[in-house]
Residue frames as qw, qx, qy, qz and C-alpha x, y, z in Angstrom:
[[0.089, -0.923, -0.338, -0.163, -11.94, -17.14, -5.58],
 [0.434, 0.471, -0.248, 0.727, -9.63, -14.12, -5.13],
 [0.381, -0.427, -0.506, 0.645, -8.89, -12.38, -1.85],
 [0.024, 0.888, 0.348, 0.301, -10.92, -9.19, -1.37],
 [0.487, -0.120, -0.216, 0.838, -8.95, -6.05, -0.48],
 [0.061, -0.909, -0.344, -0.228, -10.42, -2.80, 0.86],
 [0.440, 0.124, -0.239, 0.857, -8.52, 0.38, 1.77],
 [0.263, -0.862, -0.377, -0.213, -9.84, 2.84, 4.35],
 [0.005, 0.766, -0.331, 0.551, -8.53, 5.68, 6.49],
 [0.578, -0.025, -0.723, 0.377, -6.70, 4.34, 9.51],
 [0.509, -0.786, -0.122, -0.329, -7.90, 4.82, 13.05],
 [0.841, -0.257, -0.172, 0.443, -4.52, 3.68, 14.41],
 [0.215, -0.934, 0.092, 0.271, -2.41, 6.43, 15.90],
 [0.263, -0.649, 0.537, 0.471, 0.36, 7.50, 13.55],
 [0.398, 0.085, 0.822, 0.399, -0.91, 5.63, 10.47],
 [0.267, 0.235, -0.262, -0.897, -2.60, 6.91, 7.28],
 [0.687, 0.128, -0.418, -0.581, -4.37, 3.84, 5.89],
 [0.580, -0.159, 0.761, -0.242, -5.70, 0.39, 6.75],
 [0.483, 0.224, -0.694, -0.485, -5.83, -2.44, 4.23],
 [0.685, -0.083, 0.576, -0.438, -8.39, -5.13, 5.01],
 [0.335, 0.276, -0.823, -0.366, -7.85, -8.47, 3.25],
 [0.752, -0.033, 0.411, -0.514, -10.74, -10.95, 3.35],
 [0.080, -0.228, 0.939, 0.243, -9.90, -14.53, 2.37],
 [0.517, -0.102, -0.609, -0.593, -12.53, -16.68, 0.58],
 [0.511, -0.286, -0.795, 0.156, -13.00, -18.64, 3.85],
 [0.345, -0.856, -0.300, -0.242, -13.84, -15.39, 5.71],
 [0.687, -0.401, -0.139, 0.590, -10.48, -14.99, 7.49],
 [0.152, 0.965, 0.083, 0.198, -9.55, -11.30, 7.78],
 [0.677, -0.184, -0.070, 0.709, -6.09, -9.71, 7.93],
 [0.073, 0.987, 0.140, 0.042, -5.62, -6.00, 8.49],
 [0.685, 0.008, -0.005, 0.728, -2.46, -4.05, 7.78],
 [0.083, -0.951, -0.124, 0.271, -1.83, -0.48, 8.90],
 [0.692, 0.115, 0.231, 0.674, 0.51, 1.47, 6.63],
 [0.231, 0.693, 0.161, 0.663, 1.82, 4.94, 5.84],
 [0.387, -0.272, -0.444, 0.761, 3.20, 7.31, 8.45],
 [0.020, 0.852, 0.522, -0.043, 0.58, 9.96, 9.30],
 [0.199, -0.873, 0.028, 0.444, 3.10, 12.77, 9.65],
 [0.409, -0.331, 0.584, 0.618, 4.97, 12.07, 6.43],
 [0.492, 0.556, -0.219, -0.633, 4.54, 13.02, 2.81],
 [0.633, 0.040, 0.745, 0.207, 4.22, 10.45, 0.04],
 [0.179, 0.020, 0.612, 0.770, 3.93, 10.51, -3.76],
 [0.070, -0.620, -0.720, -0.303, 0.12, 10.77, -3.60],
 [0.288, -0.857, -0.341, 0.258, 0.42, 13.73, -1.21],
 [0.195, 0.979, -0.056, -0.007, 2.77, 15.88, -3.29],
 [0.624, -0.512, 0.439, 0.395, 6.23, 14.35, -2.95],
 [0.321, 0.726, -0.403, -0.456, 8.45, 15.00, -5.96],
 [0.907, 0.339, -0.239, -0.077, 9.60, 12.49, -8.56],
 [0.352, 0.562, -0.644, 0.382, 13.06, 12.64, -6.99],
 [0.445, -0.353, 0.603, -0.561, 11.65, 11.78, -3.56],
 [0.926, 0.110, 0.096, -0.349, 9.72, 8.88, -5.10],
 [0.742, 0.481, -0.452, 0.116, 12.86, 7.55, -6.78],
 [0.065, 0.515, -0.689, 0.506, 14.81, 7.81, -3.51],
 [0.687, -0.210, 0.436, -0.542, 12.04, 6.09, -1.48],
 [0.949, 0.226, -0.049, -0.214, 11.76, 3.22, -3.96],
 [0.557, 0.542, -0.573, 0.261, 15.56, 2.79, -4.02],
 [0.172, -0.453, 0.670, -0.562, 15.71, 2.63, -0.21],
 [0.635, -0.077, 0.542, -0.545, 12.75, 0.30, 0.27],
 [0.735, 0.346, -0.400, -0.425, 12.67, -1.91, -2.82],
 [0.345, 0.307, -0.875, 0.144, 14.83, -4.61, -1.20],
 [0.368, -0.072, 0.679, -0.631, 12.23, -5.10, 1.56],
 [0.744, 0.204, -0.111, -0.626, 9.72, -6.43, -0.98],
 [0.603, 0.272, -0.748, -0.066, 11.67, -9.69, -1.31],
 [0.149, 0.105, -0.836, 0.518, 11.33, -10.31, 2.44],
 [0.355, 0.217, 0.528, -0.740, 7.60, -9.62, 2.79],
 [0.280, 0.394, 0.848, 0.218, 4.34, -10.71, 1.19],
 [0.052, 0.406, 0.432, 0.804, 1.89, -8.65, -0.85],
 [0.411, -0.759, -0.462, -0.205, -0.25, -7.93, 2.24],
 [0.604, -0.339, -0.281, 0.664, 2.61, -6.27, 4.16],
 [0.061, -0.916, -0.144, 0.369, 2.93, -2.59, 5.02],
 [0.342, -0.454, 0.499, 0.654, 6.13, -2.49, 2.93],
 [0.276, 0.281, 0.771, 0.501, 4.31, -3.65, -0.20],
 [0.055, 0.822, 0.566, -0.027, 1.31, -1.42, 0.40],
 [0.175, -0.842, 0.038, 0.509, 3.40, 1.71, 0.93],
 [0.357, -0.284, 0.609, 0.649, 5.70, 0.95, -2.00],
 [0.175, 0.294, 0.783, 0.519, 2.93, 0.34, -4.52],
 [0.045, -0.795, -0.601, -0.062, 0.08, 2.50, -3.21],
 [0.229, -0.905, -0.109, 0.342, 1.69, 5.57, -1.64],
 [0.186, -0.671, 0.484, 0.530, 4.82, 5.61, -3.81],
 [0.703, 0.306, 0.631, 0.115, 3.38, 3.90, -6.92],
 [0.446, 0.242, 0.504, 0.699, 3.42, 4.81, -10.57],
 [0.031, -0.693, -0.413, -0.591, 0.72, 7.46, -10.24],
 [0.021, 0.165, -0.422, 0.891, 0.09, 10.38, -7.90],
 [0.641, -0.214, -0.153, -0.721, -3.52, 9.16, -7.81],
 [0.347, -0.261, 0.823, -0.366, -4.18, 6.73, -4.92],
 [0.794, 0.254, 0.344, -0.432, -7.26, 5.17, -6.56],
 [0.690, 0.601, -0.370, -0.160, -5.25, 4.41, -9.69],
 [0.118, 0.520, -0.815, 0.225, -2.47, 2.84, -7.61],
 [0.586, -0.081, 0.667, -0.453, -4.99, 0.71, -5.69],
 [0.837, 0.418, 0.063, -0.348, -6.47, -0.57, -8.95],
 [0.535, 0.620, -0.574, 0.011, -3.01, -1.43, -10.34],
 [0.181, -0.423, 0.811, -0.361, -2.05, -3.16, -7.06],
 [0.756, 0.083, 0.483, -0.435, -5.18, -5.32, -7.07],
 [0.810, 0.527, -0.164, -0.198, -4.50, -6.33, -10.66],
 [0.283, 0.653, -0.688, 0.145, -0.79, -7.00, -10.01],
 [0.112, -0.280, 0.876, -0.376, -1.42, -9.29, -7.02],
 [0.342, -0.198, -0.854, -0.338, -4.79, -10.75, -8.02],
 [0.043, 0.291, 0.680, -0.672, -6.93, -9.14, -5.32],
 [0.003, 0.609, 0.691, 0.390, -10.58, -8.29, -5.84]]
């Protein structure tokens, strides 16, 4: 059974989003991601800014797992689309989340 992933607005100071991962056994992991005061590709950043962000942060993906803030920001906030819902759907498919 796949891990369930939900995204909601963050209540943590200085963060944009919270990802909640629920394992089949009921174990829950939450990850806060996205700097509240910063732009991202889904909030109007340019293609050039996206390219620069992904160049700077791409190497971090090898050091972290798919539930990390690095992965979530890279694929959701700076993903292929400027549409967050589309990026969430692609992320779930890519990593096998439900």
